[in-house]
C-alpha positions in Angstrom: 0.1 0.0 -0.1 1.5 3.4 -0.9 1.7 6.4 1.0 -1.2 8.6 1.8 -1.0 12.5 1.8 -2.9 15.0 4.1 -4.3 16.5 0.4 -5.9 12.9 -0.3 -7.3 12.9 3.1 -9.2 16.0 2.1 -7.1 18.8 3.2 -5.3 20.9 1.0 -2.4 22.9 2.6 -1.7 24.7 -0.7 -5.3 25.9 -0.8 -4.8 27.2 2.5 -1.6 29.2 2.0 -3.3 30.6 -1.4 -6.2 31.9 0.7 -4.1 33.6 3.2 -2.4 35.6 0.4 -5.7 36.3 -1.2 -7.2 38.0 1.7 -4.3 40.0 3.0 -5.5 43.1 1.3 -8.6 43.0 2.8 -7.6 42.2 6.2 -4.8 45.3 6.2 -7.2 47.6 5.2 -8.9 47.3 8.6 -5.5 47.9 10.4 -5.0 51.1 12.6 -2.2 52.4 14.5 -2.5 50.1 17.4 -2.4 46.8 15.5 1.1 45.4 16.1 2.7 43.1 13.4 0.8 41.5 10.5 -0.9 38.5 9.2 0.8 35.2 9.8 1.8 35.2 13.4 0.5 32.9 15.9 -1.6 35.5 17.7 -2.7 38.8 16.6 -1.4 41.6 18.9 -3.1 45.3 19.7 -1.7 47.9 21.7 -4.1 49.0 24.5 -5.0 52.5 23.9 -4.4 55.3 26.3 -6.9 57.8 28.0 -8.7 55.4 30.3 -8.8 55.8 34.0 -9.9 52.1 34.7 -9.9 50.4 31.3 -12.1 47.2 31.1 -11.7 44.9 28.2 -15.0 43.5 26.9 -15.4 40.5 24.6 -18.3 39.3 22.6 -18.9 36.3 20.4 -21.6 35.1 18.0 -22.4 33.4 14.5 -24.6 34.2 11.9 -27.1 31.2 12.5 -29.2 29.7 9.8 -29.1 32.8 7.5 -25.8 31.1 6.8 -27.7 28.3 4.9 -29.5 31.0 2.6 -26.3 32.6 1.6 -24.6 29.1 0.7 -27.8 27.6 -1.3 -27.8 31.2 -3.0 -24.1 31.5 -3.5 -24.2 34.8 -2.3 -21.4 35.0 0.4 -20.4 38.7 0.4 -22.4 39.9 3.1 -22.6 37.2 5.7 -19.3 38.5 7.0 -20.8 41.8 7.8 -23.5 40.1 9.8 -20.8 38.2 11.7 -19.0 41.6 12.7 -22.4 43.3 13.5 -23.6 40.6 15.9 -20.8 40.9 18.1 -19.7 44.6 18.0 -23.4 45.6 18.5 -23.6 44.0 21.8 -20.1 45.4 23.0 -21.6 49.1 22.6 -24.6 47.9 24.9 -21.9 47.9 27.7 -20.5 51.3 26.4 -17.6 49.4 25.0 -15.4 50.7 21.9 -14.6 47.8 19.7 -10.9 47.3 19.1 -10.3 44.3 17.0 -12.0 41.3 15.9 -11.1 37.8 15.0 -13.0 34.9 12.8 -13.2 31.2 12.6 -14.3 29.6 9.4 -14.8 26.0 9.4 -15.6 24.1 6.1 -15.3 20.6 4.8 -13.5 21.6 1.7 -11.5 24.8 1.5 -12.8 26.7 -1.7 -10.5 29.8 -2.0 -12.8 32.1 -3.8 -15.8 31.4 -1.5 -13.8 31.9 1.5 -12.3 35.1 0.3 -15.6 36.7 -0.4 -16.6 35.9 3.1 -13.5 37.2 4.9 -13.9 40.5 2.5 -17.3 40.7 4.1 -15.9 40.5 7.4 -13.3 43.1 6.8 -16.1 45.3 5.5 -17.7 44.9 8.8 -14.8 46.0 10.6 -14.3 49.1 8.5 -18.0 50.1 9.5 -17.3 49.0 13.2 -14.0 51.0 13.1 -12.0 47.8 14.5 -9.2 45.9 13.2 -9.3 42.4 11.7 -6.4 41.2 13.6 -6.5 37.5 12.9 -8.7 34.3 12.3 -8.5 30.6 11.9 -9.6 28.6 8.7 -10.3 25.0 9.5 -10.6 22.4 6.5 -12.5 19.3 8.1 -13.5 16.6 5.6 -16.5 14.7 6.5 -17.6 17.3 9.2 -19.6 19.5 6.7 -21.3 18.4 3.4 -20.6 19.8 -0.1 -20.3 23.5 0.2 -21.4 23.8 3.8 -19.4 25.9 6.3 -19.8 27.6 9.7 -18.8 31.2 10.8 -17.9 32.2 14.5 -16.7 35.7 15.4 -14.9 37.3 18.4 -14.8 40.9 19.1 -12.6 42.7 21.6 -13.4 46.1 22.9 -12.5 48.6 25.7 -14.6 50.6 28.2 -14.1 52.9 31.3 -15.1 50.8 34.2 -17.4 53.6 35.7 -19.5 53.6 32.6 -20.1 49.8 32.2 -23.0 49.8 34.3 -25.8 51.3 32.7 -28.8 50.4 35.2 -27.8 53.1 37.5 -28.4 55.7 34.7 -31.7 54.2 33.7 -34.8 55.8 35.3 -38.6 56.2 35.1 -39.5 59.1 32.6 -36.6 58.2 30.2 -37.9 57.7 26.6 -37.4 54.8 24.1 -35.6 55.6 20.8 -35.6 53.0 18.0 -32.8 53.0 15.5 -34.1 51.3 12.5 -32.9 47.8 11.4 -31.5 47.2 7.8 -33.8 43.9 7.6 -34.2 40.9 9.5 -30.6 41.2 10.7 -29.2 37.6 11.9 -32.1 36.2 14.0 -35.2 34.2 13.3 -34.0 32.6 9.9 -35.1 29.3 10.8 -38.6 30.4 10.8 -38.1 32.4 7.6 -36.9 29.6 6.0 -39.7 27.3 7.3 -42.6 29.8 6.2 -41.2 31.3 3.0 -39.7 28.3 1.1 -41.4 25.3 2.6 -45.0 26.7 3.5 -45.3 29.1 1.0 -43.1 27.6 -1.9 -41.2 30.9 -2.7 -38.0 31.0 -4.4 -34.8 33.3 -4.2 -35.6 35.0 -7.4 -39.3 36.1 -6.5 -39.9 39.6 -7.0 -40.3 41.5 -3.7 -40.4 45.1 -3.6 -39.0 45.3 -7.2 -35.8 43.2 -6.5 -35.0 39.6 -5.9 -36.2 38.2 -2.4 -32.9 36.9 -1.5 -31.7 40.4 -1.7 -33.9 41.3 1.0 -33.1 38.2 3.2 -29.4 38.7 2.7 -29.5 42.3 3.7 -26.4 42.6 6.0 -27.1 43.5 9.7 -26.7 47.1 10.6 -23.7 48.0 12.5 -24.4 51.0 15.1 -21.0 51.8 16.4 -20.8 55.1 14.7 -24.2 55.7 15.9 -22.9 55.0 19.6 -19.9 57.1 19.3 -21.9 59.9 18.0 -24.6 59.8 20.9 -23.0 58.3 23.8 -22.8 61.2 25.9 -26.7 61.7 25.5 -28.0 58.3 26.1 -28.5 56.2 29.3 -28.4 52.7 27.9 -28.8 50.7 24.5 -30.5 47.4 23.9 -29.2 45.3 20.8 -32.6 43.7 19.6 -31.5 40.2 18.6 -33.2 36.8 19.1 -36.1 37.2 21.6 -37.2 40.6 19.9 -38.1 43.6 22.1 -39.8 41.7 24.9 -36.8 39.7 25.8 -33.9 42.1 25.1 -35.0 45.5 26.4 -35.5 44.2 30.1 -31.8 43.5 30.0 -31.1 47.3 30.7 -33.7 48.1 33.2 -33.7 48.4 36.7 -36.1 46.1 39.0 -38.4 48.9 39.7 -38.9 50.3 36.0 -41.2 49.0 33.3 -41.1 49.8 29.3 -44.1 50.4 27.6 -43.9 50.4 23.9 -46.5 51.7 21.4 -46.3 49.3 18.6 -48.2 51.7 16.2 -45.2 54.0 16.3 -43.0 51.0 15.2 -42.0 51.2 11.5 -42.0 47.5 10.3 -40.0 46.6 7.3 -42.2 45.0 4.5 -40.6 41.6 4.9 -42.0 41.6 8.5 -45.4 42.6 7.2 -45.2 39.5 4.7 -44.3 37.1 7.5 -46.8 38.7 9.8 -49.6 37.6 7.4 -48.8 33.8 8.4 -47.2 34.3 12.1 -49.1 35.5 15.0 -48.1 39.2 16.5 -46.9 37.7 19.7 -44.6 35.3 17.9 -43.3 38.0 15.6 -42.1 40.4 18.5 -40.5 37.6 20.4 -38.7 36.4 17.4 -37.7 39.2 14.9 -36.5 42.9 15.4 -39.6 44.1 13.7 -37.8 46.8 12.1 -35.9 48.0 15.4 -32.2 46.9 15.6 -31.3 49.1 18.6 -33.2 50.6 21.2 -31.7 53.8 23.1 -32.8 54.9 26.5 -32.8 58.6 26.7 -33.6 61.3 29.1 -36.2 63.7 28.1 -33.7 66.8 28.1 -31.4 64.9 25.5 -34.2 63.7 23.1 -34.2 66.3 20.7 -30.4 66.2 20.2 -30.6 62.4 19.8 -32.9 62.5 17.2 -31.5 65.2 15.3 -28.2 63.4 15.3 -29.6 60.1 14.4 -32.2 58.3 12.2 -34.1 57.3 15.4 -37.6 57.8 16.4 -39.5 57.6 19.8 -41.5 54.4 20.3 -42.1 54.2 24.1 -41.2 55.4 27.6 -40.3 54.1 30.8 -42.8 53.9 34.1 -42.7 52.8 37.5 -43.4 49.2 37.7 -42.0 45.6 37.8 -39.2 45.1 35.3 -40.6 44.0 31.7 -41.9 45.3 28.6 -45.7 46.0 27.7 -46.5 46.2 23.9 -49.7 48.0 23.3 
């Protein structure tokens, strides 16, 4: 019996090396002055920024969920990288953390260099939008673990915050107003329900017309990144809630003290057309527990700061905080 090579076992080291070379320009485009070294080291290095009295490092990790399945099936891989970054950095800013750097993990059965390059270029674009550096990552080629062109993504964002600013609960009080920052679409939650309804139940197709463009364009619209909005408004907001899985009813309470209740007027929410379509077949309560409904981030704002926040953002008021048990009432 002859010798067996790693390539015959399904792992192509040369393809991996070609991939690293292919992504270098995109990765380097995210670097700032604090990045130490370059691509190819055993670990990414980033200098700790100055100017903090009690600096605290924050970290967040996430994936893209089954939205990734739609990207793979449609061959549209250029936006899921943005989703990956967004899901991590949007969490960081809710603790008043400024994103510093990002790392990704890409796992596949067989490395297709052009496909992987498209994904990482999307990650780099997400990092540019989030004003953070892509300082490293890992690509794992694992034959037998994934079928055909399947792959999975995970992301890791690290940020920095002033310790005294992290606990936002102490800044939130009755009388505060709730400002919605619009989402760009479904973002990266609820896609198991989306796929079940639109493609299995209703028999829709990727190229079906929806609002004058193919349906898949709407479904793969990348998650909005709110980092720049946070940086522009941080001195005028008391807290932020990233509206992901669980919707408004489960995410907003995470920034409420025990004796404060949120009341949201659903007539003021501006749902996107895709939610109106899905809502024809899904109960309202289920919609609000699964999707962002057009609200990607909620800002908690003192009344005296409301006008300035609205002037400096595309936000709009959807509710207020009143005394009561911690929770959310939709009316």
